[in-house]
C-alpha positions as CSV (number, residue, x, y, z in Angstrom):
1,X,-7.4,-5.8,-0.3
2,X,-9.7,-8.6,1.2
3,X,-8.9,-10.8,-1.8
4,X,-5.4,-10.1,-1.8
5,X,-4.8,-10.7,2.0
6,X,-7.0,-13.9,1.3
7,X,-4.5,-15.0,-1.3
8,X,-1.6,-13.8,1.2
9,X,-2.9,-16.2,3.7
10,X,-3.1,-19.0,1.3
11,X,0.5,-18.9,0.0
12,X,2.1,-17.8,3.6
13,X,2.0,-21.5,4.7
14,X,4.0,-22.4,1.6
15,X,7.5,-21.6,0.5
16,X,6.8,-20.4,-2.6
17,X,8.6,-17.2,-3.6
18,X,6.4,-13.9,-3.3
19,X,7.0,-10.6,-5.5
20,X,5.1,-7.8,-3.6
21,X,4.0,-5.0,-5.7
22,X,2.9,-1.6,-4.8
23,X,3.6,1.9,-4.8
24,X,5.8,3.5,-2.3
25,X,3.9,3.7,1.3
26,X,1.2,1.1,0.4
27,X,2.6,-1.5,2.9
28,X,4.8,-3.9,1.3
29,X,7.2,-4.3,4.2
30,X,4.0,-5.0,6.6
31,X,2.8,-7.6,4.2
32,X,6.3,-9.5,4.2
33,X,5.9,-9.5,8.2
34,X,2.4,-11.0,7.5
35,X,3.5,-13.8,5.4
36,X,6.7,-14.6,7.6
37,X,4.6,-14.7,10.8
38,X,2.2,-17.0,9.2
39,X,4.6,-19.3,7.5
40,X,6.2,-22.3,9.0
41,X,9.2,-20.3,9.4
42,X,7.9,-17.8,12.0
43,X,10.0,-18.9,14.4
44,X,13.3,-18.3,12.4
45,X,14.9,-14.9,11.4
46,X,13.3,-12.5,8.7
47,X,16.2,-10.9,7.3
48,X,15.6,-7.6,5.5
49,X,17.7,-5.8,3.3
50,X,16.9,-2.7,1.3
51,X,18.8,-3.1,-2.0
52,X,18.6,0.8,-2.6
53,X,19.9,1.7,0.7
54,X,23.7,0.3,0.2
55,X,26.2,0.9,-2.8
56,X,27.2,-2.1,-5.1
57,X,30.3,-3.3,-3.4
58,X,28.8,-3.0,0.1
59,X,25.7,-4.7,-0.9
60,X,27.5,-7.7,-2.2
61,X,29.5,-7.8,0.7
62,X,26.5,-7.8,2.8
63,X,24.4,-10.1,1.1
64,X,27.2,-13.0,0.7
65,X,29.5,-12.1,3.4
66,X,33.2,-12.8,3.1
67,X,36.2,-15.1,4.2
68,X,39.1,-13.4,6.5
69,X,41.8,-11.8,4.3
70,X,39.3,-11.4,1.4
71,X,40.4,-7.7,1.0
72,X,42.4,-5.1,2.9
73,X,40.5,-4.2,6.0
74,X,38.2,-7.4,6.2
75,X,37.7,-8.8,9.7
76,X,40.2,-11.7,10.7
77,X,37.1,-13.6,11.6
78,X,35.6,-13.2,8.2
79,X,31.6,-12.0,8.1
80,X,28.3,-14.0,7.6
81,X,26.3,-12.6,4.8
82,X,22.8,-11.9,5.2
83,X,21.6,-14.7,3.0
84,X,23.4,-17.0,5.2
85,X,21.8,-15.3,8.3
86,X,18.1,-16.3,6.6
87,X,19.2,-19.8,6.8
88,X,16.2,-21.6,7.9
89,X,14.0,-18.4,8.0
90,X,12.8,-15.8,5.2
91,X,15.0,-13.4,3.2
92,X,13.2,-10.0,2.5
93,X,14.8,-8.0,-0.5
94,X,13.0,-4.5,-0.7
95,X,13.1,-2.5,-3.7
96,X,15.0,-5.4,-5.7
97,X,14.7,-3.2,-8.7
98,X,17.5,-1.3,-7.2
99,X,19.7,-4.3,-7.3
100,X,22.8,-3.9,-9.7
101,X,22.8,-6.2,-12.5
102,X,26.2,-8.0,-11.4
103,X,24.7,-8.9,-7.9
104,X,21.4,-10.0,-9.6
105,X,23.3,-12.7,-11.5
106,X,24.7,-13.9,-8.2
107,X,21.2,-13.9,-6.4
108,X,20.0,-16.0,-9.4
109,X,22.6,-18.5,-9.0
110,X,21.8,-18.8,-5.4
111,X,18.1,-19.2,-5.9
112,X,18.6,-22.0,-8.5
113,X,21.1,-23.9,-6.3
114,X,20.4,-22.8,-2.9
115,X,24.0,-22.4,-2.2
116,X,25.8,-19.0,-1.2
117,X,29.6,-18.3,-1.3
118,X,31.5,-15.8,0.5
119,X,33.7,-13.2,-0.9
120,X,37.0,-14.9,-1.0
121,X,35.8,-18.3,-0.5
122,X,36.3,-21.3,-2.5
123,X,33.6,-23.7,-1.2
124,X,29.7,-23.1,-1.1
125,X,27.4,-23.2,1.9
126,X,24.1,-24.8,1.6
127,X,21.4,-22.5,2.6
128,X,17.6,-23.1,3.3
129,X,15.3,-19.8,3.0
130,X,12.2,-18.4,1.8
131,X,12.5,-15.4,-0.5
132,X,10.2,-12.1,-0.4
133,X,11.0,-9.5,-2.8
134,X,9.2,-6.2,-2.9
135,X,9.4,-3.4,-5.7
136,X,7.5,-0.2,-6.5
137,X,8.7,-0.2,-10.1
138,X,7.4,-2.0,-13.1
139,X,9.9,-4.8,-13.2
140,X,8.5,-5.9,-17.1
141,X,9.5,-2.2,-17.9
142,X,12.9,-2.7,-16.2
143,X,13.5,-6.0,-18.1
144,X,12.9,-4.1,-21.3
145,X,15.1,-1.3,-20.3
146,X,18.1,-3.5,-19.5
147,X,18.2,-2.7,-16.0
148,X,16.6,-6.0,-14.5
149,X,17.4,-9.4,-15.6
150,X,14.7,-11.3,-17.4
151,X,15.6,-14.7,-16.0
152,X,15.9,-13.2,-12.3
153,X,12.3,-11.6,-13.0
154,X,10.6,-15.0,-14.0
155,X,12.4,-16.8,-11.0
156,X,11.0,-14.5,-8.2
157,X,7.9,-13.8,-10.0
158,X,5.9,-16.9,-8.7
159,X,3.2,-15.5,-6.7
160,X,2.6,-11.6,-7.5
161,X,0.6,-9.9,-4.8
162,X,-0.2,-6.2,-5.7
163,X,-1.2,-3.9,-3.0
164,X,-3.8,-1.3,-4.4
165,X,-3.0,2.5,-3.7
166,X,-5.0,4.1,-1.2
167,X,-6.5,6.6,-3.8
168,X,-8.1,3.1,-5.1
169,X,-9.8,2.2,-1.9
170,X,-11.0,5.2,-0.4
171,X,-13.4,3.3,2.0
172,X,-10.1,2.3,4.1
173,X,-8.8,5.8,4.4
174,X,-11.1,6.8,7.4
175,X,-10.6,3.7,9.2
176,X,-6.9,3.8,9.0
177,X,-6.9,7.6,9.9
178,X,-8.9,6.8,12.9
179,X,-6.7,3.9,13.9
180,X,-3.6,6.1,13.6
181,X,-5.4,8.9,15.4
182,X,-6.1,6.5,18.6
183,X,-2.5,5.4,18.3
184,X,-0.8,8.6,18.5
185,X,-3.5,9.9,21.0
186,X,-2.5,7.3,23.2
187,X,1.3,7.6,22.5
188,X,1.2,11.5,23.3
189,X,-1.7,11.4,26.0
190,X,-4.1,13.4,24.2
191,X,-7.7,13.3,23.3
192,X,-8.5,14.2,19.8
193,X,-11.7,13.4,17.4
194,X,-12.2,14.1,13.6
195,X,-15.2,16.4,12.6
196,X,-17.2,15.4,9.3
197,X,-15.5,18.0,7.8
198,X,-12.1,16.7,8.6
199,X,-12.9,13.3,7.8
200,X,-14.6,14.4,3.9
201,X,-10.8,16.4,3.6
202,X,-9.0,13.0,4.3
203,X,-11.3,10.9,1.9
204,X,-11.0,13.5,-0.8
205,X,-7.2,13.5,-1.1
206,X,-5.3,11.2,-3.2
207,X,-2.5,10.2,-0.6
208,X,0.3,9.9,-3.3
209,X,2.4,8.6,-0.3
210,X,-0.3,6.0,0.5
211,X,-0.4,4.7,3.9
212,X,3.0,6.1,5.3
213,X,1.8,9.5,4.2
214,X,-1.6,9.0,5.9
215,X,0.1,7.7,9.0
216,X,2.7,10.7,9.1
217,X,-0.3,13.2,8.6
218,X,-2.3,11.7,11.7
219,X,0.7,11.9,13.9
220,X,1.3,15.6,12.6
221,X,-2.2,16.4,13.4
222,X,-2.0,15.1,17.1
223,X,1.2,16.9,17.6
224,X,0.5,20.3,16.1
225,X,-3.1,21.0,17.3
226,X,-3.5,23.0,20.6
227,X,-3.4,20.6,23.6
228,X,-7.0,22.1,24.7
229,X,-8.5,21.3,21.3
230,X,-10.2,18.0,21.0
231,X,-12.3,18.2,17.8
232,X,-10.1,18.6,14.7
233,X,-12.3,20.9,12.6
234,X,-10.1,20.7,9.5
235,X,-7.0,19.2,8.3
236,X,-4.4,21.9,7.9
237,X,-3.7,22.9,4.2
238,X,0.2,22.1,4.6
239,X,-0.8,18.5,5.2
240,X,-3.3,18.6,2.0
241,X,-2.0,21.1,-0.2
242,X,-3.0,19.1,-3.5
243,X,-6.3,17.9,-1.9
244,X,-9.0,17.7,-4.7
245,X,-12.4,15.8,-5.0
246,X,-11.6,12.5,-6.3
247,X,-13.8,12.7,-9.3
248,X,-12.1,15.7,-10.5
249,X,-8.6,14.3,-9.8
250,X,-9.5,11.5,-11.9
251,X,-11.1,13.5,-14.9
252,X,-14.8,12.4,-13.8
253,X,-17.8,14.7,-14.1
254,X,-18.2,17.1,-11.1
255,X,-22.0,16.4,-10.9
256,X,-22.7,20.1,-10.1
257,X,-25.5,20.8,-12.4
258,X,-28.3,20.9,-9.8
259,X,-31.9,21.8,-10.2
260,X,-34.1,23.6,-7.7
261,X,-35.6,21.3,-5.1
262,X,-39.1,20.1,-6.0
263,X,-42.1,22.7,-4.7
264,X,-44.4,21.2,-2.5
265,X,-48.3,21.6,-1.9
266,X,-49.0,22.9,1.5
267,X,-52.7,20.9,1.3
268,X,-52.4,17.3,2.0
269,X,-48.8,17.6,2.3
270,X,-46.8,14.1,3.0
271,X,-43.2,14.6,4.1
272,X,-42.3,10.9,2.9
273,X,-43.5,11.6,-0.5
274,X,-41.8,15.1,-0.6
275,X,-38.3,13.5,0.4
276,X,-38.9,11.0,-2.2
277,X,-39.5,13.7,-4.9
278,X,-36.3,15.2,-3.9
279,X,-34.3,12.0,-3.9
280,X,-35.7,11.4,-7.5
281,X,-34.8,14.9,-8.6
282,X,-31.3,14.4,-7.1
283,X,-30.5,11.0,-8.6
284,X,-31.9,12.0,-12.1
285,X,-29.6,15.0,-12.2
286,X,-26.5,13.1,-10.9
287,X,-27.4,10.2,-13.5
288,X,-27.6,12.7,-16.3
289,X,-24.5,14.4,-15.4
290,X,-22.4,11.6,-14.6
291,X,-23.5,9.2,-17.2
292,X,-23.4,5.9,-15.3
293,X,-24.4,4.3,-12.4
294,X,-21.0,3.5,-11.2
295,X,-19.9,6.9,-11.2
296,X,-22.9,8.4,-9.9
297,X,-22.9,6.1,-6.9
298,X,-19.2,7.0,-6.3
299,X,-20.2,10.8,-6.3
300,X,-23.0,10.3,-3.7
301,X,-21.0,8.0,-1.7
302,X,-23.4,5.0,-2.0
303,X,-22.9,1.5,-3.2
304,X,-23.4,0.7,-6.7
305,X,-26.3,-1.5,-6.1
306,X,-28.1,1.0,-4.0
307,X,-27.8,3.2,-7.0
308,X,-29.2,0.6,-9.5
309,X,-32.1,0.0,-7.0
310,X,-33.2,3.4,-6.6
311,X,-32.9,4.0,-10.5
312,X,-35.2,1.0,-10.8
313,X,-37.5,2.2,-7.9
314,X,-38.0,5.8,-9.7
315,X,-38.0,4.6,-13.4
316,X,-34.8,6.7,-14.5
């Protein structure tokens, strides 16, 4: 995320087309706002279009607008299209993979000529806008299937920015959960905290709906927990019905074959030495079961560098 946001900050000041990639709920719309606000067009409109929300004929009319008398029922004054409305600013096409092929061709023409023509019009209008597009689908696969034009794909894939799913950045889960918890506690005038058990449940869940699902879950926890309860002991099962430890979810070892703790001699007992013996035994078991320092560190919730250092310390 740090690398991705660093790249976003770098390209925000340019007029390059950016293709935002990521699963549903990862925050592509938020990133689009971030890019616009950091650009030289921040004082101009950010026009957002959800290409999946409108049928083909309505999407075309909304994007390109129409002249008066263009069709039965058209406004006598005509109508400005959303592409025109983005003049001087930014046009954000969300779920661009859902755009019909017939409109894809017209959009490609606009991107190449920087001119747009309303339905029923004779003349084109010159338009100056920056394009941001987003998709939760593999556009290369869409091109292979014939549902997305290859020329349009190469035209919009100038700077791709991919937002990783929440399950691949689990260190972000708890900070985000606490942020949303505070947000909704302030909104609803409540005081709630999460116990360690609750945070572990949140951390272990795969969050298929990503940040959007986490945000909704925290709001639900705040509004459904008893008003007199300040500590959330556990996350209700109906919110985390499919929660499993991340290692099991991805087919990795469970690392559950533990040996008994080392015995200790009461004569000349040293707590420090005994704790080191315990740590050595645990690390040895986890390394044998997991097979790598990466997986062992992930299981123990420590950095891999720490795991490597302790491995060297104990000669494992």
